[in-house]
NUBA-868804 format. One line per 4 residues: number of its first residue (from 1); their letters; for each residue x, y, z of C-alpha. Coordinates in Angstrom, 3 decimals. Example, Ala and Ser with C-alpha at 12.3 -4.5 7.8 and 13.67 -1.06 7.14 Angstrom:
BEGIN
1> as> 12.300:-4.500:7.800 | 13.670:-1.060:7.140
This chain:
BEGIN
1> meql> -11.580:11.041:2.822 | -10.642:13.466:5.528 | -14.411:13.744:6.539 | -14.664:10.005:6.709
5> kara> -11.638:9.746:8.834 | -12.837:12.534:11.157 | -16.239:10.843:11.555 | -14.650:7.491:12.325
9> ksav> -12.194:9.121:14.858 | -15.091:11.018:16.616 | -16.987:7.694:16.886 | -13.969:6.189:18.531
13> aage> -13.344:9.116:20.720 | -16.952:9.119:21.919 | -16.585:5.509:23.052 | -18.893:4.124:20.471
17> flrv> -16.123:2.214:18.785 | -12.645:0.966:19.735 | -11.809:0.711:15.962 | -13.652:1.161:12.737
21> avan> -12.394:-0.683:9.628 | -13.356:-1.805:6.195 | -12.656:-5.472:4.932 | -12.917:-6.661:1.348
25> eega> -14.509:-9.967:0.295 | -11.155:-11.787:1.030 | -11.185:-10.580:4.578 | -8.192:-8.091:4.181
29> gvdy> -8.957:-4.646:5.443 | -7.714:-1.351:6.801 | -9.062:1.033:9.496 | -9.792:4.673:8.931
33> ngkp> -6.323:5.593:10.335 | -4.794:3.665:7.466 | -3.646:0.833:9.737 | -4.046:-2.660:8.182
37> llnv> -6.587:-4.932:9.870 | -5.610:-8.567:10.540 | -7.497:-10.847:8.094 | -11.001:-11.655:9.280
41> knke> -12.007:-14.013:6.449 | -12.351:-16.863:8.950 | -14.426:-14.925:11.444 | -18.025:-16.235:11.683
45> wfss> -19.538:-12.774:12.051 | -17.702:-11.694:8.819 | -18.764:-14.723:6.741 | -22.306:-14.538:8.025
49> alak> -22.657:-10.979:7.154 | -21.578:-11.542:3.638 | -23.621:-14.858:3.238 | -26.831:-13.383:4.786
53> ntrq> -26.245:-9.813:3.489 | -27.407:-8.502:6.840 | -25.843:-6.984:10.025 | -24.198:-9.512:12.272
57> isnk> -22.757:-9.444:15.933 | -19.940:-11.738:16.940 | -20.855:-14.725:18.950 | -17.295:-14.601:20.572
61> ield> -15.461:-11.970:22.346 | -12.765:-10.550:20.097 | -9.359:-9.063:21.070 | -8.262:-5.833:19.399
65> erln> -4.619:-5.011:18.454 | -4.037:-3.967:22.127 | -5.640:-7.124:23.460 | -8.636:-5.389:24.783
69> pcla> -11.807:-7.511:24.726 | -14.474:-6.226:22.395 | -17.556:-7.151:20.384 | -17.538:-6.946:16.647
73> iavp> -20.593:-5.731:14.574 | -20.463:-6.227:10.865 | -22.509:-4.367:8.201 | -22.183:-5.694:4.541
77> fkak> -22.054:-3.447:1.576 | -21.568:-3.469:-2.136 | -19.614:-0.695:-3.932 | -20.721:0.683:-7.230
81> ggqr> -18.146:-1.425:-9.042 | -19.846:-4.497:-7.610 | -17.154:-5.271:-5.073 | -18.486:-6.656:-1.738
85> gvla> -17.176:-5.894:1.558 | -17.932:-5.491:5.226 | -17.832:-2.426:7.443 | -16.567:-3.657:10.873
89> gffs> -16.968:-1.867:14.116 | -15.433:-3.037:17.269 | -17.003:-1.642:20.519 | -15.789:-2.188:24.020
93> ydim> -16.641:-5.261:26.019 | -17.202:-2.862:28.967 | -20.327:-1.751:27.358 | -22.031:-5.120:28.055
97> rqif> -20.565:-5.253:31.516 | -22.012:-1.871:32.477 | -25.443:-2.831:31.137 | -25.650:-6.193:32.971
101> sipi> -24.055:-4.879:36.239 | -27.428:-4.005:37.860 | -27.350:-5.249:41.478 | -30.411:-7.466:42.138
105> fsgq> -31.395:-9.272:45.254 | -28.834:-7.378:47.407 | -26.152:-8.525:45.088 | -26.944:-12.236:45.501
109> syfy> -27.883:-12.684:41.955 | -25.508:-12.727:39.030 | -25.748:-13.269:35.208 | -24.443:-15.255:32.336
113> vvsg> -24.916:-14.058:28.670 | -24.140:-17.023:26.440 | -24.401:-17.795:22.727 | -26.473:-20.553:21.227
117> dgni> -23.540:-22.920:21.296 | -22.967:-22.291:24.983 | -20.086:-19.888:24.653 | -19.969:-17.480:27.589
121> llfn> -20.042:-13.807:26.389 | -20.364:-12.241:29.863 | -20.216:-13.452:33.470 | -20.794:-10.657:36.001
125> knkd> -20.261:-12.519:39.380 | -16.875:-11.083:39.760 | -17.069:-7.419:38.871 | -13.167:-7.107:38.695
129> kaly> -12.539:-10.049:36.415 | -13.741:-10.559:32.713 | -14.675:-14.223:32.025 | -15.594:-15.063:28.427
133> ninv> -15.136:-17.615:25.567 | -15.501:-20.564:27.938 | -18.156:-23.310:27.556 | -20.951:-22.462:30.091
137> ydyi> -21.915:-26.213:30.690 | -18.374:-27.223:31.536 | -17.790:-24.056:33.673 | -20.940:-24.613:35.724
141> ekas> -20.284:-28.214:36.301 | -16.591:-27.604:37.308 | -17.845:-24.893:39.757 | -20.429:-27.145:41.220
145> gken> -17.978:-29.907:41.654 | -20.405:-32.591:40.771 | -22.417:-33.853:37.762 | -25.815:-32.094:37.288
149> fslr> -28.224:-33.761:34.839 | -30.234:-30.684:34.876 | -27.706:-29.048:32.612 | -28.869:-31.274:29.798
153> klkv> -32.215:-29.542:29.881 | -30.443:-26.235:29.991 | -28.459:-27.134:26.822 | -31.604:-28.298:24.868
157> diik> -33.577:-25.321:25.951 | -30.724:-22.845:24.849 | -30.443:-24.651:21.476 | -34.213:-24.362:20.979
161> sqpg> -34.177:-20.694:22.167 | -36.894:-21.350:24.746 | -37.040:-20.024:28.323 | -36.980:-22.215:31.433
165> nitv> -35.320:-22.815:34.741 | -33.333:-25.486:36.476 | -31.846:-26.245:39.873 | -28.014:-26.793:40.055
169> dgge> -26.667:-28.410:43.210 | -23.018:-27.749:44.113 | -20.453:-26.694:46.712 | -22.085:-23.427:47.518
173> gkkl> -25.517:-25.173:47.840 | -28.478:-25.186:45.471 | -29.022:-22.476:43.013 | -31.840:-21.505:40.739
177> fsya> -30.917:-20.831:37.151 | -33.610:-18.962:35.099 | -32.943:-18.219:31.427 | -34.642:-16.689:28.514
181> plri> -33.573:-15.706:24.926 | -32.401:-12.235:24.352 | -33.419:-12.020:20.589 | -29.932:-10.814:19.784
185> ndwv> -28.337:-13.434:17.532 | -29.181:-16.521:19.527 | -27.964:-15.204:22.809 | -29.547:-16.327:26.127
189> lisv> -29.532:-14.535:29.397 | -29.062:-16.849:32.508 | -29.822:-15.370:35.893 | -28.473:-17.250:39.035
193> lpys> -30.031:-16.934:42.487 | -28.993:-19.009:45.531 | -31.910:-21.072:47.207 | -30.567:-19.873:50.568
197> yiqn> -31.560:-16.343:49.633 | -34.966:-17.343:48.314 | -35.775:-19.169:51.637 | -34.699:-16.039:53.642
201> qqfr> -36.523:-13.686:51.549 | -39.654:-15.642:50.829 | -42.077:-12.655:51.451 | -40.089:-10.301:49.076
205> inal> -39.187:-12.752:46.453 | -42.250:-12.263:44.240 | -41.700:-8.486:44.023 | -38.028:-8.771:43.514
209> vyil> -38.646:-11.272:40.621 | -40.684:-8.672:38.938 | -37.964:-6.148:39.489 | -35.401:-8.581:38.023
213> lasv> -37.567:-9.188:34.960 | -38.150:-5.400:34.485 | -34.326:-4.900:34.968 | -33.479:-7.599:32.400
217> alai> -36.005:-6.070:29.937 | -34.438:-2.642:30.459 | -31.010:-4.014:29.859 | -32.196:-5.682:26.687
221> ivfv> -33.762:-2.491:25.465 | -30.664:-0.515:26.282 | -28.400:-2.973:24.563 | -30.675:-3.247:21.445
225> fivy> -30.621:0.570:21.364 | -26.885:0.599:21.426 | -26.786:-2.016:18.642 | -29.245:-0.054:16.572
229> fisk> -27.317:3.276:17.199 | -24.014:1.564:16.102 | -25.645:0.036:13.071 | -27.080:3.516:12.114
233> ksla> -23.663:4.977:12.588 | -22.217:2.122:10.600 | -24.575:2.738:7.731 | -23.529:6.423:7.636
237> irkd> -19.973:5.353:7.570 | -20.680:2.710:4.813 | -22.008:5.483:2.618 | -18.818:7.428:3.135
241> nerl> -16.867:4.217:2.481 | -18.738:3.818:-0.909 | -17.536:7.216:-1.863 | -14.078:6.351:-0.638
245> tias> -14.151:3.147:-2.725 | -15.088:5.056:-5.846 | -12.359:7.632:-5.118 | -9.895:4.844:-4.568
249> kqaq> -10.737:3.283:-7.879 | -10.375:6.611:-9.614 | -7.104:7.109:-7.972 | -6.041:3.532:-8.713
253> tmif> -4.560:2.686:-5.318 | -4.100:-0.702:-3.714 | -2.841:-1.690:-0.353 | -0.663:-4.806:0.155
257> eydi> 0.647:-6.758:3.150 | 3.585:-9.056:2.588 | 4.027:-11.728:5.342 | 7.664:-12.791:5.117
261> asgr> 7.276:-16.005:7.056 | 4.410:-17.426:4.988 | 5.694:-15.878:1.714 | 2.364:-14.524:0.836
265> idfs> 1.145:-11.142:-0.274 | -2.487:-9.991:0.507 | -3.955:-7.040:-1.565 | -6.902:-4.805:-1.057
269> gdtq> -8.297:-1.920:-2.960 | -8.126:-1.681:-6.869 | -6.110:-4.650:-7.959 | -7.323:-4.603:-11.537
273> fllg> -5.000:-1.725:-12.716 | -1.875:-3.360:-11.667 | -2.630:-7.164:-11.416 | -5.386:-7.477:-14.033
277> tdrk> -7.526:-9.594:-11.640 | -9.780:-9.242:-8.596 | -7.847:-11.914:-6.743 | -6.524:-10.625:-3.526
281> sfpv> -3.864:-13.122:-2.161 | -0.896:-14.621:-3.943 | 2.427:-16.497:-3.034 | 5.233:-14.020:-3.356
285> dfvr> 7.035:-16.350:-5.826 | 4.023:-16.163:-8.141 | 4.004:-12.364:-8.009 | 7.650:-12.190:-8.941
289> aqyy> 7.180:-14.757:-11.755 | 3.992:-13.137:-13.125 | 4.633:-9.376:-12.740 | 8.288:-8.607:-12.347
293> grih> 8.633:-8.813:-16.187 | 6.222:-5.930:-16.529 | 8.547:-3.545:-14.879 | 10.418:-1.344:-17.407
297> pddk> 13.903:-2.606:-18.044 | 15.448:0.711:-17.083 | 13.630:0.657:-13.788 | 14.382:-2.875:-12.649
301> svye> 17.280:-1.532:-10.620 | 14.651:0.581:-8.655 | 12.679:-2.483:-7.828 | 15.792:-4.290:-6.699
305> riqk> 16.581:-1.395:-4.372 | 12.979:-1.765:-2.909 | 13.628:-5.450:-2.447 | 16.843:-4.787:-0.573
309> amae> 15.286:-2.183:1.576 | 12.537:-4.665:2.481 | 15.098:-7.307:3.379 | 17.025:-4.854:5.507
313> gkke> 13.836:-3.895:7.394 | 13.864:-0.241:6.327 | 11.192:1.723:8.205 | 10.180:3.918:5.264
317> vsae> 10.423:2.902:1.587 | 9.262:5.069:-1.322 | 10.093:4.902:-5.050 | 8.499:5.373:-8.513
321> fryk> 8.985:3.009:-11.600 | 7.291:2.395:-14.853 | 4.982:-0.654:-15.217 | 3.420:-2.244:-18.365
325> nfsd> -0.367:-2.569:-18.004 | -2.451:-5.144:-19.765 | -2.844:-2.992:-22.842 | 1.018:-3.162:-23.213
329> eyfw> 1.477:0.514:-22.300 | 3.836:1.750:-19.527 | 2.669:4.021:-16.842 | 4.268:5.322:-13.687
333> vkin> 3.456:3.874:-10.193 | 4.689:4.968:-6.837 | 5.196:2.457:-3.973 | 5.141:3.575:-0.277
337> gssi> 5.644:1.177:2.552 | 7.367:0.364:5.840 | 8.703:-2.747:7.544 | 7.360:-4.320:10.724
341> lned> 10.081:-5.765:12.882 | 10.091:-8.421:15.628 | 11.664:-8.306:19.004 | 15.170:-9.213:17.267
345> lkpv> 14.663:-6.227:14.868 | 14.268:-8.660:11.991 | 11.565:-7.916:9.348 | 8.486:-10.059:9.604
349> qfig> 6.084:-8.008:7.460 | 6.040:-5.228:4.891 | 2.980:-3.124:4.598 | 2.438:-0.433:1.943
353> sitn> 0.579:0.897:-1.004 | 0.881:1.201:-4.844 | -0.607:4.131:-6.677 | -0.950:5.171:-10.255
357> vnsq> 0.932:8.445:-10.494 | 1.301:8.537:-14.312 | -0.199:11.860:-14.923 | 1.679:13.610:-12.064
361> vlhe> 5.063:12.157:-13.212 | 4.511:12.925:-16.830 | 3.535:16.549:-15.963 | 6.663:16.877:-13.761
365> qelr> 8.726:15.406:-16.577 | 7.287:17.877:-19.044 | 8.203:20.835:-16.718 | 11.596:19.445:-16.118
369> niad> 12.070:18.686:-19.768 | 11.347:22.386:-20.652 | 13.712:23.567:-18.034 | 16.438:21.036:-19.111
373> rdkl> 16.442:22.018:-22.761 | 18.536:24.400:-24.732 | 16.092:26.714:-26.431 | 18.011:27.084:-29.737
377> ssll> 18.861:23.388:-30.335 | 16.207:21.596:-28.215 | 18.951:19.372:-26.854 | 19.792:18.962:-23.266
381> nkaa> 21.520:22.073:-21.888 | 24.891:21.701:-20.123 | 23.661:21.275:-16.530 | 20.945:18.798:-17.523
385> fern> 23.432:16.791:-19.762 | 26.046:16.588:-16.935 | 23.386:15.593:-14.391 | 21.957:12.783:-16.638
389> asey> 25.261:11.464:-17.696 | 26.810:11.480:-14.069 | 23.674:9.675:-12.735 | 23.643:7.091:-15.442
393> lare> 27.433:6.247:-15.157 | 26.995:5.969:-11.452 | 23.893:3.720:-11.578 | 22.348:1.968:-14.449
397> gkdk> 25.429:2.225:-16.719 | 27.939:1.238:-14.026 | 28.622:-2.216:-15.528 | 27.826:-1.381:-19.096
401> kgal> 29.844:0.188:-22.091 | 29.610:3.733:-23.301 | 31.361:6.647:-25.082 | 31.475:10.331:-24.484
405> iivd> 31.706:12.372:-27.716 | 32.505:16.128:-27.818 | 31.729:17.853:-31.019 | 33.038:21.331:-31.868
409> ldnf> 31.972:23.051:-35.166 | 34.888:24.458:-37.062 | 34.753:28.013:-38.397 | 31.603:28.770:-36.583
413> kevn> 32.852:32.121:-35.520 | 33.271:33.152:-39.132 | 29.590:32.280:-39.834 | 28.565:34.748:-37.098
417> dklg> 31.057:37.341:-38.179 | 30.592:37.171:-42.054 | 27.025:35.991:-42.426 | 25.338:37.206:-39.235
421> hmtg> 23.867:35.728:-36.150 | 20.699:34.532:-37.842 | 22.680:32.373:-40.044 | 24.765:31.255:-37.034
425> dlai> 21.606:30.293:-35.283 | 20.586:28.363:-38.347 | 23.883:26.507:-38.411 | 23.400:25.454:-34.726
429> kdaa> 19.821:24.199:-35.469 | 21.055:22.372:-38.544 | 23.939:20.708:-36.651 | 21.537:19.689:-33.782
433> kkis> 19.111:18.095:-36.188 | 21.939:16.105:-37.846 | 23.423:14.933:-34.530 | 19.946:13.785:-33.542
437> lifs> 19.587:11.673:-36.682 | 23.020:10.065:-36.257 | 22.431:8.800:-32.697 | 19.589:6.812:-31.062
441> erdf> 16.972:7.979:-28.697 | 18.547:6.207:-25.653 | 21.758:8.267:-26.089 | 22.100:11.630:-24.271
445> lgrf> 22.521:14.622:-26.555 | 23.412:18.075:-25.318 | 24.559:21.564:-26.407 | 27.203:23.160:-24.063
449> ggde> 26.738:26.557:-25.630 | 28.347:28.349:-28.552 | 29.331:25.702:-31.174 | 30.074:22.890:-28.815
453> fcvl> 27.837:19.694:-28.551 | 28.267:16.565:-26.383 | 26.910:13.062:-26.662 | 26.903:10.116:-24.353
457> mrfe> 26.427:6.881:-26.119 | 24.761:4.111:-24.066 | 25.491:0.514:-25.365 | 23.520:-2.637:-24.754
461> dgld> 25.041:-5.389:-22.537 | 27.323:-8.000:-24.135 | 29.545:-5.738:-26.405 | 33.288:-6.281:-26.326
465> kdtv> 35.846:-3.536:-26.637 | 36.519:-4.090:-30.387 | 32.754:-3.839:-31.163 | 32.536:-0.651:-29.111
469> lkiv> 35.392:0.972:-31.051 | 33.971:-0.074:-34.373 | 30.594:1.514:-33.596 | 32.204:4.687:-32.234
473> kska> 34.443:5.103:-35.279 | 31.460:4.672:-37.583 | 29.552:7.426:-35.722 | 32.640:9.765:-35.852
477> ddln> 32.738:9.322:-39.576 | 29.019:10.080:-39.841 | 29.655:13.306:-37.813 | 32.469:14.483:-39.960
481> rslk> 30.716:13.818:-43.108 | 27.202:15.001:-42.147 | 28.327:18.242:-40.318 | 30.462:19.579:-43.179
485> ewya> 28.255:22.280:-44.723 | 28.520:25.522:-46.718 | 26.613:28.632:-45.526 | 26.448:31.701:-47.671
489> ndeq> 24.819:34.984:-48.452 | 24.980:37.159:-51.603 | 28.572:38.224:-51.006 | 30.324:35.595:-48.826
493> nvcv> 30.349:31.865:-47.907 | 31.887:29.787:-45.064 | 32.500:26.112:-44.933 | 31.587:24.643:-41.448
497> sasv> 33.050:21.197:-40.374 | 33.430:19.304:-37.164 | 36.262:18.308:-34.905 | 35.419:15.360:-32.633
501> giat> 36.978:14.014:-29.419 | 36.010:10.701:-27.986 | 36.471:8.775:-24.623 | 35.232:5.259:-24.183
505> ypys> 33.724:3.901:-21.010 | 35.103:2.221:-19.021 | 38.336:2.151:-20.871 | 39.214:5.838:-20.648
509> gaey> 37.672:6.446:-17.313 | 35.024:5.338:-14.724 | 33.346:8.748:-13.962 | 32.006:11.479:-16.061
513> eqlf> 34.694:14.052:-15.164 | 37.459:11.621:-16.285 | 35.730:10.791:-19.529 | 35.073:14.456:-20.325
517> akad> 38.683:15.523:-19.611 | 39.995:12.649:-21.917 | 37.526:13.566:-24.727 | 38.342:17.242:-24.480
521> qaly> 41.989:16.487:-24.786 | 41.309:14.355:-27.813 | 39.342:17.198:-29.463 | 42.181:19.693:-28.763
525> dvkq> 44.476:17.318:-30.645 | 42.235:17.194:-33.565 | 41.994:21.080:-33.754 | 45.778:21.190:-33.586
529> kgkn> 46.188:18.922:-36.480 | 43.933:20.929:-38.752 | 40.269:20.289:-37.737 | 37.626:18.324:-39.600
533> gyki> 38.549:14.892:-37.988 | 38.173:12.771:-34.885 | 40.323:11.106:-32.277 | 39.568:8.354:-29.737
537> aee> 41.387:8.932:-26.381 | 43.982:6.319:-25.356 | 43.153:4.253:-22.208
């Protein structure tokens, strides 16, 4: 990828290209600086390159993103996956101007280069002014100030790609128009020479005509050589692009452009892994209706934050969320993008990329999970539990119900003192396993060290307070019953039970610190009243 970018940049730096870009079959593309290309699907050179499967040069002068005139050359290609596209190189209009700026007949002669439909590509009479994309017949007639029937012959000969000459009479006097096909697309070179000069230079005219023809031939050879050279460069870049396409598919990355005014999103790159189709353009409402439901329920708030950032015109947006593929399996994707603002600083476009980062995220989660786990119980350690609980209560759980439960093992110190630390470790593992069986996978379970455990229950939406209390009491009963256990050796035995303090959310507090303080006080009250029981903190 870096070598490809370097080659494209060197081609631009050397003056061979103003810009090099790759466009897919739908016309959406990106240049080798990563900047999106305006859609070229309706460009004649693009559609001809795909239809004829051969190199094409534009029959009109294009304007690049800086409004510099340029010519476009299109080289079609097909990636190994079967996806068709076009490698587009935009080279400076000044190249043509330099080639056809040869002074002939003491500067009295000038040239037109026109396409088969009469469109002016180059007019070099005024060296300081660029004239292009104007109908040559209308321009000549307007310049002459009178109707010239000979222009009909010029038009027929150009359509038939045959050489000839005509006389045009106008305000500056009679002029000889000689023309011949260039064999590039259907272009024609028209040379213009005033009759007054011919009359004054009658004896030298024959020699000069030969010079003119030789100069034109040389110009054609130079221009064809440049086109050939650019084509050769394009083929080299195309091969690199095929490697880039393969790498892009392996990396599963797609680029998108959201036009806010039209309400459409255009995609390029590998769309199969996310959209399940090779289609590249959609209304934004269709995308929301078809694909929003595939975002993991716990990550919909992440998507909503992205939507808000786009609406506010944030310059840089980056986020990760889980997405269900078409095998009904969730995987992690990362979105990066930025807003394009108008003069009023209102967002008009959002351009970005979406990449499959599942393997990286899972690896990071695995490393983080190892660091977050208590080695003895395999539950979350204190720091990880507090971080997860605080983040949940501040974000996803902000408008939901929950309960913070502190569990303290009664008589655990006696187990260590009378039965030894190995039995004490066994009691901790046993308690952790029982707690894990009582609560669900969505709840946070942690060990705070020693004989203290903590649980944050996360309830589904729609539960009222009475239902929450009923569930919490049932779980507390299960804890008291399940954690009461006898541990013994050949000489002594110890009965371990559990004291449980509970604070419900949001009734006992809105933040983690408040809930923990209430639950801890409730636990203290249970201990004071004889242990082996539970208490729910008051609101």
